[in-house]
C-alpha positions in Angstrom: -19.4 -33.1 -31.4 -17.2 -34.6 -34.0 -15.7 -38.0 -33.4 -12.1 -38.8 -34.3 -11.9 -41.7 -36.8 -8.9 -43.7 -38.0 -8.7 -41.8 -41.2 -7.7 -38.5 -39.5 -4.0 -38.3 -38.6 -3.6 -36.6 -35.3 0.0 -35.8 -35.9 -0.8 -34.2 -39.2 -3.4 -32.1 -37.4 -0.9 -31.0 -34.8 1.7 -30.3 -37.5 -0.8 -28.2 -39.4 -1.5 -26.3 -36.2 2.2 -25.7 -35.6 2.8 -24.4 -39.1 -0.1 -21.9 -38.8 1.4 -18.5 -37.9 -0.1 -16.2 -35.3 -2.8 -13.9 -36.9 -0.7 -11.0 -35.7 2.5 -10.9 -33.8 3.9 -7.4 -33.3 1.6 -4.7 -32.1 -1.4 -5.8 -30.1 -4.8 -5.6 -31.8 -7.5 -4.2 -29.6 -5.1 -4.4 -26.7 -4.9 -8.2 -27.1 -1.3 -9.4 -26.8 -0.2 -12.6 -28.4 1.5 -15.4 -26.4 4.1 -16.9 -28.7 5.1 -20.6 -28.2 8.3 -22.2 -29.2 7.8 -24.6 -32.1 8.5 -28.2 -31.0 7.6 -31.3 -32.9 4.5 -33.2 -31.7 4.7 -36.6 -30.0 2.1 -39.0 -31.2 2.1 -40.9 -27.9 0.9 -37.7 -26.1 -1.8 -37.1 -28.7 -3.2 -40.6 -28.3 -4.0 -39.8 -24.7 -6.5 -37.2 -25.9 -8.5 -39.3 -28.5 -11.9 -38.3 -27.3 -14.9 -36.7 -29.0 -13.7 -33.1 -29.6 -14.5 -30.4 -32.0 -11.7 -28.6 -33.9 -11.4 -25.7 -31.4 -11.0 -28.1 -28.5 -8.3 -30.0 -30.3 -6.4 -26.8 -30.8 -6.6 -26.1 -27.0 -5.2 -29.6 -26.4 -2.3 -28.9 -28.8 -1.5 -25.7 -27.0 -1.6 -27.5 -23.7 0.8 -30.2 -25.0 3.2 -27.5 -26.2 3.1 -25.8 -22.8 3.8 -29.1 -21.0 6.9 -29.6 -23.1 8.5 -26.6 -21.4 10.0 -27.4 -18.0 9.4 -24.0 -16.6 5.6 -24.2 -17.2 3.0 -25.7 -14.9 -0.7 -26.1 -16.0 -3.1 -24.9 -13.2 -6.3 -25.4 -15.1 -7.6 -26.0 -18.6 -11.1 -25.7 -19.9 -12.1 -24.3 -16.5 -15.9 -23.8 -16.4 -17.1 -20.9 -14.3 -20.6 -21.4 -12.9 -23.1 -19.1 -11.2 -26.1 -20.8 -9.5 -25.3 -24.1 -11.3 -25.3 -22.3 -14.7 -22.1 -22.2 -16.7 -21.4 -18.5 -17.6 -18.1 -19.1 -19.4 -14.8 -20.9 -19.6 -11.1 -20.1 -19.1 -9.1 -22.0 -21.7 -5.8 -22.3 -19.9 -4.3 -20.9 -16.6 -0.7 -21.7 -16.1 2.5 -20.7 -14.4 5.5 -19.8 -16.6 8.7 -19.3 -14.6 6.4 -18.6 -11.6 4.3 -16.0 -13.4 0.6 -16.7 -13.6 -0.9 -16.5 -17.1 -4.5 -16.7 -18.3 -4.4 -17.8 -22.0 -7.3 -17.8 -24.4 -6.8 -20.0 -27.4 -8.4 -19.2 -30.8 -8.0 -20.8 -34.3 -10.1 -19.3 -37.0 -10.7 -19.5 -40.8 -11.6 -16.1 -42.4 -12.4 -15.1 -45.9 -11.7 -11.5 -47.2 -14.8 -9.9 -48.6 -13.9 -6.7 -50.3 -17.6 -5.9 -50.8 -18.3 -5.4 -47.1 -18.9 -1.7 -46.6 -17.2 -0.7 -43.3 -14.8 1.8 -41.9 -13.2 -1.1 -39.9 -10.8 -3.0 -42.3 -10.9 -6.1 -40.0 -14.6 -6.4 -40.5 -14.0 -7.5 -44.1 -12.6 -10.8 -42.7 -15.7 -13.1 -42.3 -16.3 -16.7 -41.5 -16.9 -19.1 -44.4 -20.7 -19.2 -43.6 -21.0 -15.5 -42.9 -22.0 -16.2 -39.3 -19.2 -14.2 -37.7 -16.3 -11.9 -38.5 -13.0 -11.0 -36.9 -14.1 -8.0 -34.9 -16.9 -10.0 -33.4 -14.4 -12.5 -32.1 -12.0 -9.8 -30.9 -14.9 -8.1 -29.0 -16.0 -11.3 -27.4 -12.4 -11.9 -26.1 -12.2 -8.3 -24.8 -15.7 -8.0 -23.3 -16.5 -11.5 -22.2 -13.7 -14.1 -22.2 -10.8 -12.2 -20.6 -12.9 -10.4 -18.0 -14.2 -13.8 -16.8 -10.9 -14.0 -14.9 -12.2 -11.5 -12.4 -15.5 -13.2 -11.7 -15.8 -14.0 -7.9 -16.1 -17.8 -8.7 -12.9 -17.7 -10.7 -11.1 -15.8 -7.9 -12.2 -18.5 -5.4 -10.9 -21.3 -7.6 -7.6 -19.7 -8.3 -7.1 -18.7 -4.7 -7.3 -22.4 -3.7 -4.6 -23.0 -6.3 -2.6 -20.3 -4.6 -2.8 -18.0 -7.7 -3.4 -14.3 -7.0 -5.6 -12.6 -9.5 -3.8 -9.3 -9.3 -0.6 -11.0 -10.6 -2.1 -12.8 -13.5 -1.1 -11.7 -17.0 -3.6 -12.2 -19.8 -2.8 -13.2 -23.4 -4.3 -14.8 -26.4 -2.8 -17.4 -28.7 -4.8 -16.5 -31.9 -3.9 -18.4 -35.1 -5.8 -18.4 -38.3 -5.9 -19.3 -42.0 -6.9 -16.5 -44.3 -8.4 -16.8 -47.8 -8.7 -14.2 -50.6 -11.1 -14.0 -53.5 -10.0 -16.2 -56.4 -7.6 -14.4 -58.7 -6.6 -12.0 -55.9 -3.1 -11.9 -54.4 -3.2 -8.9 -52.2 -5.8 -7.2 -49.9 -5.8 -4.5 -47.7 -4.4 -2.3 -45.2 -4.7 -4.0 -41.9 -2.3 -5.4 -39.3 -2.8 -9.1 -39.9 0.1 -11.4 -40.6 0.3 -11.9 -44.4 1.8 -15.3 -43.9 -1.6 -16.5 -42.7 -3.0 -16.1 -46.3 -2.8 -19.6 -47.6 -5.6 -19.9 -50.2 -8.5 -18.5 -52.1 -12.3 -18.8 -52.2 -14.7 -19.2 -55.1 -18.4 -18.6 -55.3 -20.3 -21.8 -56.3 -21.6 -20.0 -59.4 -17.9 -20.0 -60.6 -17.3 -23.6 -59.8 -16.5 -24.4 -63.5 -13.1 -22.8 -62.9 -12.1 -26.0 -61.2 -13.4 -28.5 -63.9 -10.0 -29.6 -65.0 -8.7 -30.4 -61.5 -9.0 -33.3 -59.0 -10.7 -32.4 -55.7 -10.6 -33.6 -52.1 -13.2 -32.5 -49.6 -11.6 -32.6 -46.1 -13.6 -33.2 -43.0 -13.8 -30.3 -40.6 -11.0 -31.7 -38.4 -8.8 -31.9 -41.4 -9.0 -28.2 -42.1 -5.9 -27.8 -39.9 -3.9 -30.2 -42.1 -1.4 -29.0 -44.7 -2.6 -30.5 -48.1 -0.8 -33.6 -49.2 -1.1 -36.1 -52.1 -2.1 -39.2 -50.0 -5.9 -38.8 -50.0 -8.8 -40.1 -52.2 -9.0 -37.6 -55.0 -12.3 -37.1 -56.8 -12.9 -36.1 -60.4 -14.6 -32.8 -60.7 -18.0 -34.2 -61.7 -18.3 -36.5 -58.6 -17.1 -33.7 -56.3 -19.7 -31.4 -57.8 -22.6 -33.6 -56.7 -21.4 -33.4 -53.1 -20.8 -29.7 -53.2 -24.3 -29.0 -54.5 -25.7 -30.6 -51.4 -23.4 -28.6 -49.1 -24.3 -25.3 -50.9 -28.0 -26.1 -50.7 -27.7 -26.1 -46.9 -25.7 -22.8 -47.0 -22.5 -24.5 -46.0 -19.2 -23.3 -47.5 -16.9 -26.4 -47.7 -13.2 -26.4 -47.9 -11.5 -28.1 -50.8 -8.0 -29.3 -51.7 -7.4 -28.8 -55.4 -4.8 -30.9 -57.3 -3.7 -29.2 -60.4 -2.2 -30.7 -63.5 1.3 -29.7 -62.5 0.9 -31.6 -59.2 0.5 -28.4 -57.1 -2.2 -28.7 -54.3 -4.1 -25.6 -53.2 -6.6 -25.0 -50.5 -9.8 -23.1 -51.1 -13.4 -22.6 -50.0 -16.5 -22.8 -52.1 -19.0 -20.2 -50.9 -22.8 -20.3 -51.1 -22.9 -16.5 -50.9 
């Protein structure tokens, strides 16, 4: 797991999370209903309580929990609740809470997807793939529908929640699914799907086209910094130095994220893909 270091600003991570829209907000996708949260500014003192070894997804869960705790009518029953069978963990419930007395099971997701128009599919959402091509949006949606949400009804989950005086039959299930979306370089529009257009915040470039960026300064953020809205106060690299680092990443079939500082001072986010 990734270790927090002094160079990563937790408040900037939280603010980046807050500024990321829900991946969809109106009609449910696959029957999955979004759970909106009122936007409130982060409090660094609260974030410092969670400075442990966490990967990006776990930080997002912490941020959601902190948001929920800011609401007086919300009580956290469990977070990161591991469900075990015969001493083997079979799954985890992200958050169970009471909101105005109503029990809620909430699964938290934060994803980065790139739109590949070359994917041949009758499912438009399948064109949204992970930076390293190890997953796509429908795979995650199906995992939520078929595995993560049904875990609420496992007997061991029922036993735990019964002790917390929560009746399974009254629990409402939601997702809090946010994401950053990236289009092919030079493309401004996609597609005919139901995703929130406001989530499109950058582009991606195949490494073979890297010379497109030769006149720009580059910053290569750490994975935890992928949440952060790009800003000027980082150690910018000239293109030639950044290229040496990128070649190593690409050789390992990693698609790194970049911040690109253009001559006019504008800063963009993009991925460099190995595929």
